[in-house]
N, C-alpha and C positions, 0 to 999 in steps of 0.2 A: 348785871343788866338791871335798869330801873323798872319800877312797877308800870309806869305809863308805856314804856317801850315794849315791855312784855305783852301788855294788853293789845297794843297796836300790832305787834307781830302775830299774835294769836288771831286777831280779827282779820288781818290780811290773809293769813293762811286759810281761815274759814271761808272767806269770800272766794279765794282761788279754788279751793276744793268744791265749793258750791257750784262754780261755773263748770268745773270739770265733770261734775255729776249730772249736768243738764243733758237731756236727750238730744241727739243730733239726727239729721236726716241723711247722713252720709251712707249711702249704699243700701239701706234697709228698705226704702220706699221704692215702689215701682213708678216709673214716670206716667203721668196722666195724659190722656189724649182726648181731643175734642174733634168730632167729625161733623163736617157741614156738607150739605149738598148745594151745588151751584149749577144753575141751568147753563148748558153749553150754548155759546153764541155761534150762530151760523150766518146771520145777516147783520150787517152794520149799515145804518141809514146815514148817508152823507148829508151834512148841513153846513151852512156858512157861519154858524154861531160858535160851535165847539169842534167842528171837523167831522165827528161822528157822534151818534147818539149814545154809544157806550164807550167811555174813555178807557176802561180796563176790561177788555173782552176776554172771557174765559172760553177757550176753544178746546174741545175734546180731541184726544188722540184719534187720528184717522178721519178727522172732519175737515170739510172745506169751509171757506168763508167767502161770502159775497158782499161786496160793498154796493149798496143801492144808490145810484147817482142822484135820483130825485131832481133831475134837471140841472145838476151842477157839473162843472168840468173839474176833474180831480185826478191826481196820481198819488200812488203810495210808494214809499221807499223805506227799507229797513236799515237802521243805523249800524247795527253790528252783524248779528247772525240772523239768517232767514229761517223762520220756522217751517217753511214749506220745501225744504231741500235746496240743492244747489241752483236749480233753474226756476224754482217756484216763485221767486220774487223779482224777476227781471222786468216784467211788464204787468203792473196792476194799475189800471186806470178806468175811466168811464167807458172805454171801449172793450176792455178785458177785465171785468170786475170780479171774477172768481179766482181764488187761489186755494191751493191745498192739494191734498190733505196735509195735516201736521205730520212732519217726517220723524220727529224725535220722540223717543220714549221718556226722555228726561223732562221733568216739570220745570219750566223756565219762564221768565218774563222777557218778552221780545219788544224792544223799544222801536217804534217806527214813527215816521212822519207822514202826514197827509197834507197835500196842498189842495185846497178847495177854492176855486175861483180866485187864485192868486194869493190866498192867505194860508200860512203855515200853521199846523197844529201838531201836538205831540201826544198821541194816545199810546196804548200798549196792548199787546196780545199776550195772554197768559195761557200757555198750552203745554201739551205733552202730558205724560204720566196718566194715571187713572186706568180704568179697565178698558 
């Protein structure tokens, strides 16, 4: 083996062993957590600009939600799963503006639509979980 090849091999092995000796974070570190407190939404004000004043409303477990019509004609429909149980989402409109309580213990995002004075909007309710 030639001298330059020997030096190159030794250098390559040194670099390889150097990388193998680096500390890793596999299994030794505990995962970090960050806790935030978010106020639970119980009232959503209906408007014709954005549909509601809170586009992503955090609703606490066992809480009800009231959509304040503010003179608007509106109706709410949930696109997939209803957070208020099997019959809790059948009729939410300016005549029946309160729904709830949140039925699930699972923390989830519920996509819903609200039609205000003929215009469709796409807000969310984030609910369930928590104490």
